[in-house]
C-alpha positions as CSV (number, residue, x, y, z in Angstrom):
1,M,17.2,-26.2,-12.8
2,H,14.1,-24.9,-14.7
3,V,11.9,-23.4,-12.0
4,L,9.0,-22.1,-14.1
5,G,7.4,-25.5,-14.7
6,H,5.2,-25.4,-17.7
7,L,6.3,-21.9,-18.7
8,S,9.3,-20.9,-20.7
9,V,11.2,-17.9,-19.6
10,D,9.9,-15.9,-22.5
11,E,6.3,-16.8,-21.6
12,F,6.8,-16.0,-18.1
13,L,8.4,-12.5,-18.8
14,R,6.0,-11.7,-21.4
15,D,2.8,-12.7,-19.7
16,Y,3.3,-12.6,-15.9
17,W,6.5,-10.5,-14.7
18,Q,5.0,-7.3,-13.1
19,K,1.8,-8.1,-14.6
20,K,-0.3,-10.8,-12.7
21,P,0.4,-13.8,-10.3
22,V,1.0,-17.3,-11.5
23,L,1.1,-20.6,-9.5
24,I,3.8,-23.1,-10.5
25,R,3.2,-26.6,-9.2
26,Q,6.2,-28.4,-8.5
27,A,8.6,-25.7,-9.6
28,I,11.3,-27.7,-7.7
29,P,10.1,-31.3,-7.6
30,G,10.7,-33.2,-4.3
31,F,12.1,-29.9,-2.7
32,K,13.6,-30.4,0.8
33,P,14.2,-27.6,3.2
34,L,17.8,-26.2,3.3
35,L,17.7,-26.1,7.2
36,A,15.4,-27.3,9.8
37,A,13.1,-25.0,11.8
38,D,15.5,-25.2,15.0
39,E,18.4,-24.2,12.7
40,L,16.5,-21.2,11.3
41,A,15.7,-20.2,14.9
42,G,19.3,-20.6,15.7
43,L,20.2,-18.0,13.1
44,S,17.6,-15.5,14.7
45,L,19.7,-15.7,17.8
46,E,22.6,-14.0,16.1
47,E,23.3,-10.3,16.3
48,D,24.3,-9.9,12.7
49,I,21.3,-11.5,11.1
50,E,18.0,-9.6,10.6
51,S,15.0,-11.3,12.1
52,R,11.4,-10.7,13.3
53,L,8.7,-12.5,15.2
54,I,5.1,-11.7,14.2
55,A,2.3,-12.9,16.6
56,E,-1.3,-12.5,15.3
57,E,-2.5,-12.6,19.0
58,G,0.5,-10.9,20.8
59,A,1.0,-9.9,24.3
60,T,0.6,-6.3,23.5
61,G,-2.1,-6.5,20.8
62,P,-2.8,-7.9,17.5
63,W,-0.1,-8.4,15.0
64,E,2.7,-7.9,17.6
65,V,6.1,-7.4,16.0
66,K,9.5,-8.1,17.7
67,K,12.9,-7.5,16.2
68,G,15.9,-10.0,16.7
69,P,18.4,-11.0,17.9
70,F,16.2,-13.2,20.0
71,T,16.7,-15.5,23.0
72,E,15.6,-18.9,24.0
73,T,13.3,-17.0,26.6
74,D,11.6,-15.2,23.6
75,Y,10.6,-18.4,22.0
76,R,9.4,-19.9,25.4
77,D,7.1,-16.9,25.8
78,L,5.3,-17.3,22.5
79,P,1.7,-18.5,22.1
80,H,1.0,-22.0,21.1
81,N,0.1,-21.1,17.4
82,K,-0.5,-18.3,15.1
83,W,3.1,-16.8,15.1
84,T,5.7,-16.5,12.3
85,L,9.5,-16.1,12.5
86,L,11.1,-14.4,9.4
87,V,14.9,-14.6,8.8
88,Q,16.2,-12.1,6.2
89,A,19.0,-12.7,3.7
90,V,19.7,-16.4,4.7
91,D,21.7,-16.6,1.3
92,Q,24.4,-14.6,3.0
93,W,24.9,-17.2,5.7
94,V,24.0,-20.4,4.2
95,P,25.7,-21.5,1.1
96,E,23.0,-23.8,-0.1
97,A,20.6,-20.8,0.0
98,A,23.0,-18.8,-2.2
99,E,22.9,-21.7,-4.6
100,L,19.2,-21.6,-4.7
101,L,19.3,-18.0,-5.9
102,E,21.2,-19.1,-8.9
103,H,17.9,-20.7,-10.5
104,F,16.4,-17.2,-10.6
105,R,19.0,-15.5,-12.9
106,F,16.6,-15.4,-15.6
107,I,15.9,-12.0,-14.0
108,P,19.1,-9.6,-14.0
109,S,21.1,-10.8,-11.2
110,W,21.7,-7.2,-10.0
111,R,18.0,-7.1,-9.5
112,I,17.9,-10.1,-7.0
113,D,17.8,-9.0,-3.4
114,D,17.9,-12.0,-1.0
115,L,16.2,-15.1,0.2
116,M,13.9,-14.7,3.3
117,I,13.0,-17.8,5.0
118,S,9.7,-17.9,7.3
119,Y,8.7,-20.5,9.7
120,A,5.1,-20.6,10.9
121,T,3.1,-22.4,13.5
122,D,-0.4,-23.5,12.7
123,G,-2.4,-20.5,11.5
124,G,0.7,-18.3,11.3
125,S,0.6,-15.4,9.2
126,V,1.9,-11.8,8.7
127,G,-1.6,-10.7,7.7
128,P,-3.1,-9.3,4.4
129,H,-0.5,-7.0,3.1
130,W,1.4,-6.1,-0.2
131,D,4.9,-5.7,-1.1
132,Q,6.6,-2.9,-3.5
133,Y,8.7,-5.5,-5.2
134,D,8.4,-8.8,-7.1
135,V,8.5,-12.0,-5.1
136,F,8.6,-15.7,-5.7
137,L,7.2,-17.8,-2.8
138,L,8.4,-21.3,-2.7
139,Q,6.9,-23.7,-0.3
140,A,9.8,-25.6,1.6
141,E,7.9,-27.6,4.2
142,G,4.3,-28.2,5.2
143,Q,1.4,-26.5,3.7
144,R,0.6,-22.8,3.3
145,E,-2.7,-21.3,2.0
146,W,-2.1,-18.1,-0.1
147,R,-4.9,-15.6,-0.9
148,V,-4.5,-12.9,-3.5
149,G,-6.5,-9.9,-3.8
150,Q,-6.5,-6.3,-5.2
151,M,-3.7,-4.2,-6.4
152,C,-2.6,-1.7,-3.6
153,S,-0.6,1.5,-3.4
154,E,0.5,3.9,-0.7
155,K,-3.1,5.2,-0.7
156,S,-4.6,1.9,0.3
157,S,-6.1,1.7,3.8
158,I,-4.1,0.0,6.6
159,L,-5.0,-0.8,10.1
160,E,-4.2,1.7,12.8
161,G,-2.2,0.3,15.6
162,P,0.0,-2.6,14.3
163,S,3.5,-1.7,13.6
164,V,3.5,-4.0,10.5
165,K,1.2,-2.7,7.6
166,I,-2.0,-4.8,7.5
167,L,-4.6,-4.1,5.0
168,A,-7.8,-2.7,6.4
169,D,-9.7,-4.2,3.4
170,F,-8.7,-7.2,1.5
171,A,-10.7,-8.1,-1.6
172,E,-9.9,-11.8,-2.3
173,T,-9.8,-12.9,-5.9
174,D,-8.0,-16.4,-5.6
175,R,-6.6,-18.9,-3.2
176,W,-4.5,-21.9,-3.5
177,V,-2.8,-24.2,-1.0
178,L,0.9,-24.8,-1.7
179,E,2.7,-28.2,-1.0
180,P,6.6,-28.5,-0.9
181,G,8.1,-27.6,-4.2
182,D,5.1,-25.4,-5.3
183,M,5.8,-21.9,-6.1
184,L,3.7,-18.7,-6.3
185,Y,4.9,-15.7,-8.1
186,L,3.4,-12.2,-7.2
187,P,4.0,-8.9,-9.0
188,P,4.5,-5.6,-7.0
189,G,1.5,-4.1,-5.4
190,L,-0.7,-7.2,-5.3
191,A,-2.5,-7.8,-2.1
192,H,-1.7,-11.2,-0.6
193,W,-2.3,-13.3,2.6
194,G,-0.4,-16.5,3.5
195,I,-1.9,-18.6,6.3
196,S,0.0,-21.8,7.6
197,Q,-1.7,-25.1,7.6
198,G,0.1,-26.6,10.4
199,E,3.7,-25.9,10.9
200,C,5.4,-24.8,7.6
201,M,8.3,-23.0,6.1
202,T,8.2,-20.7,3.0
203,Y,11.3,-19.3,1.1
204,S,10.7,-15.8,-0.3
205,I,13.0,-14.7,-3.1
206,G,12.8,-11.0,-3.4
207,F,13.9,-8.4,-5.8
208,R,15.5,-4.9,-5.5
209,A,13.2,-2.1,-6.6
210,P,14.6,1.4,-5.8
211,S,12.2,4.2,-5.8
212,S,12.3,7.1,-8.0
213,S,13.5,9.3,-5.2
214,E,16.4,7.0,-4.6
215,L,17.3,6.9,-8.2
216,L,16.9,10.5,-8.8
217,E,19.0,11.4,-5.8
218,R,21.9,9.1,-7.1
219,A,21.6,10.2,-10.8
220,I,22.0,13.8,-9.7
221,D,24.8,13.0,-7.3
222,S,26.6,11.4,-10.3
223,A,25.6,14.4,-12.7
224,L,26.6,17.2,-10.4
225,P,30.4,16.9,-10.7
226,Q,30.1,17.2,-14.4
227,L,28.0,20.3,-14.5
228,T,29.5,23.8,-14.8
229,E,28.5,27.3,-14.0
230,D,27.6,27.6,-17.7
231,D,24.7,25.2,-17.3
232,R,21.9,27.6,-16.4
233,Y,18.3,28.2,-16.9
234,S,17.7,30.4,-20.0
235,D,14.7,31.4,-22.1
236,P,15.7,32.5,-25.6
237,D,12.1,31.7,-26.8
238,L,10.7,34.3,-24.4
239,S,7.6,36.1,-25.5
240,I,5.4,38.7,-23.9
241,Q,3.3,37.6,-21.0
242,S,0.0,39.1,-19.8
243,S,1.2,39.0,-16.3
244,P,4.9,39.4,-15.6
245,S,4.8,37.6,-12.2
246,E,3.3,34.4,-13.7
247,I,5.5,31.2,-13.9
248,T,4.3,29.9,-17.1
249,G,3.9,26.3,-18.5
250,H,6.6,27.2,-21.0
251,A,9.0,28.2,-18.1
252,A,8.3,24.8,-16.6
253,E,9.1,23.0,-19.9
254,R,12.5,24.9,-20.2
255,L,13.3,23.8,-16.7
256,K,12.4,20.1,-17.6
257,T,14.6,20.3,-20.6
258,L,17.5,21.5,-18.6
259,L,17.1,18.9,-16.0
260,I,16.7,16.1,-18.4
261,K,19.8,17.2,-20.2
262,A,21.8,17.1,-17.0
263,I,21.1,13.5,-16.5
264,D,20.7,12.4,-20.2
265,D,23.7,10.3,-20.4
266,P,23.4,6.5,-20.9
267,A,26.8,5.9,-19.2
268,L,25.8,8.0,-16.2
269,L,22.4,6.2,-15.8
270,K,24.0,2.8,-16.1
271,A,26.4,3.9,-13.4
272,T,23.7,5.1,-11.4
273,L,22.0,1.7,-11.5
274,G,25.3,-0.4,-11.3
275,Q,26.5,1.5,-8.1
276,L,23.2,1.5,-6.4
277,M,22.2,-2.0,-7.1
278,T,25.5,-3.6,-6.1
279,E,25.7,-2.0,-2.7
280,A,25.7,-4.7,0.0
281,K,22.5,-5.3,1.8
282,Y,24.2,-4.9,5.3
283,D,27.3,-2.5,4.9
284,E,28.6,-3.2,8.3
285,Q,28.9,-7.0,7.7
286,A,29.9,-7.3,3.9
287,P,33.4,-7.1,2.5
288,V,34.4,-3.8,1.0
289,Y,36.3,-3.3,-2.4
290,E,39.3,-1.3,-1.9
291,V,42.0,-0.4,-4.6
292,T,45.5,-1.2,-3.3
293,D,48.6,-2.4,-5.0
294,H,49.5,-6.2,-4.9
295,D,52.2,-8.1,-6.4
296,W,50.7,-10.5,-9.1
297,A,53.0,-13.4,-8.0
298,D,51.2,-13.1,-4.5
299,T,47.8,-13.4,-6.2
300,V,48.8,-16.6,-8.3
301,N,50.3,-18.1,-5.1
302,T,47.1,-17.4,-3.3
303,L,44.8,-18.7,-6.2
304,Q,46.9,-22.0,-6.3
305,E,46.1,-22.8,-2.7
306,A,42.5,-24.0,-3.8
307,D,41.0,-25.4,-7.2
308,Q,37.6,-23.7,-6.7
309,W,36.8,-20.1,-6.1
310,G,33.5,-18.3,-5.9
311,R,31.8,-15.0,-5.0
312,H,31.6,-14.1,-1.2
313,P,27.9,-14.6,-0.3
314,Q,27.5,-10.9,0.3
315,A,29.3,-9.8,-2.9
316,R,27.3,-8.2,-5.5
317,F,28.7,-7.8,-9.1
318,A,27.4,-6.4,-12.4
319,Y,28.7,-4.8,-15.4
320,N,28.1,-2.7,-18.5
321,I,29.9,-2.3,-21.9
322,D,30.4,1.0,-23.6
323,D,32.3,1.6,-27.0
324,S,35.5,2.0,-25.4
325,S,35.4,0.4,-21.9
326,V,34.0,-2.0,-19.6
327,A,32.5,-0.7,-16.2
328,F,32.6,-3.4,-13.5
329,Y,30.6,-2.7,-10.3
330,C,31.2,-4.2,-7.0
331,Q,29.8,-3.2,-3.6
332,G,28.6,0.1,-4.9
333,E,32.1,0.9,-6.4
334,V,32.9,1.1,-10.3
335,V,36.1,0.0,-11.9
336,R,36.6,0.9,-15.5
337,L,38.5,-1.5,-17.8
338,P,39.6,-1.7,-21.5
339,V,36.8,-3.0,-23.7
340,S,39.1,-6.0,-24.5
341,C,38.4,-7.3,-21.0
342,C,34.6,-7.6,-21.7
343,D,34.5,-11.6,-22.1
344,T,36.4,-11.9,-18.8
345,I,34.3,-9.4,-16.9
346,K,31.1,-11.1,-18.2
347,Q,32.3,-14.6,-17.0
348,L,33.2,-13.1,-13.7
349,C,29.7,-11.5,-13.2
350,D,27.7,-14.4,-14.6
351,S,29.3,-17.4,-13.0
352,P,29.1,-18.3,-9.2
353,Y,32.2,-20.4,-9.4
354,F,35.6,-20.1,-10.9
355,D,38.4,-22.7,-11.5
356,S,41.8,-21.1,-10.2
357,E,43.3,-22.1,-13.6
358,W,40.8,-20.0,-15.4
359,L,41.3,-16.9,-13.2
360,I,45.0,-17.0,-13.5
361,G,44.7,-17.5,-17.2
362,S,41.9,-15.0,-18.1
363,F,43.1,-12.1,-16.1
364,V,46.1,-11.1,-18.1
365,E,45.6,-7.4,-18.7
366,P,47.5,-5.3,-16.0
367,E,44.0,-3.7,-15.3
368,T,42.3,-7.0,-14.8
369,K,45.2,-8.3,-12.8
370,N,44.9,-5.6,-10.4
371,L,41.0,-6.0,-10.2
372,L,41.4,-9.6,-9.4
373,S,44.0,-9.1,-6.8
374,N,41.9,-6.6,-4.9
375,L,38.7,-9.0,-5.1
376,I,40.9,-11.8,-3.8
377,F,42.6,-9.9,-1.0
378,C,39.3,-8.0,0.0
379,D,37.7,-11.5,0.3
380,L,35.1,-10.7,-2.3
381,I,36.2,-13.9,-4.2
382,V,37.0,-16.7,-1.7
383,A,38.2,-20.3,-1.8
384,I,35.3,-22.9,-1.7
C-alpha cells in the first residue's frame, strides 16, 4: 500500500524527510483501528508491555504521568476527560500492527522502531512537546487536532514540575484536524501538540535515532580490539612554541587525526550501525540469537511442518555487503557469510514472510544452513 498519498517516495524523501512536516489526507483510505479501545487498555494490564497514562488535570498536579502495568481500579479512578493512554511497541504483540509497519519500509527497515498506539478521551493530550526522532501520526479512530510550532532542542524551555517534558513556550505555525486514515509526518525537533476532539485513537510510527554519544561509544568499543600499543599520539611536525606549556591547536588536530584513523573503517562503522540498530527494544522479552550446532535434517523436518514462516515480531534483521563477505545482523549480533549468499540474505531481511520451500531450497551453503537452523531453533523465524 502506498501511504504517501499525492507524494512519490522520491518527493517525500527530497522535500520533507527530516526537513518539514506534511499532512497526507487519506494516506490509508477507510482505515479501521486494529484493536478496540478496551483491547488496548487490556494490553496495558500486562506486565511485559510498556504503557503510560497521562492526565492533564491529575490528582497530583498538571500532566500527571503513571506507568503501567495498570489495574481496572486505575481506570476507574481517572477523570471523565483530558487523559491519554499510550501503549508502546504494539507491533510486538499484535500481528496486524507489525504488518502495518511494512508500509513504511521506504525508510530503511533498521531505522523503524515501533508502533505506539494512544487512546484519548475528549480533550486528551500529552501537551506541547517535541521528539528527537521522526514520527508518522496516523489517525485510526475519531478526530485529533494537531498543532505544530517551532523547532526545539535541549535548550528549549520546559515547564517545571511535570515528569513529562512540556514546552513552556509554544509558537504555533499550523494546525489541522485529522480524520481516520489521515496521516501527519513530523521531523525531529518540531514542536507539536495533539488534542483529542472527543474520543480518539492515534497510531505513532517512530524511528530509531541513536545519539552521537551512543554511536561513538559503540564505534570505540568495536575499534578498541583492533588497536595496538603502536597506535600512539605522535608529533613529527613539531615546531618551536612560544610557551612550552601550551596545548596548541596543532596538537588538537593531531589528536583528531589519530582518533578518526581509529574508526575510519567502513566495515567497522557498518557493524556499529548493524549491531546497535538490530538490538531488541526489550531485551528481557525478545528471542536471542545463539550459535549452536544443528542437524540440517532436523531443520528441514521442522520447516516442513508449516507452509508459511515469518520473522518473530521482536526480531530485527539487517545486512551489509563488502567485497568478500555479507554481514548479517540480528538482535545485536553479527554473522559473517560468503558473498555468494548475498541474494539469500537480502531476501531474508527484506521479506516479512517466507515459503518453507524457498527456505529449504535457498539456504544451500553450509554457513547459511547453520544460520537458518539457529534462526529457527531460537524462534527468530516462526511458523505463521
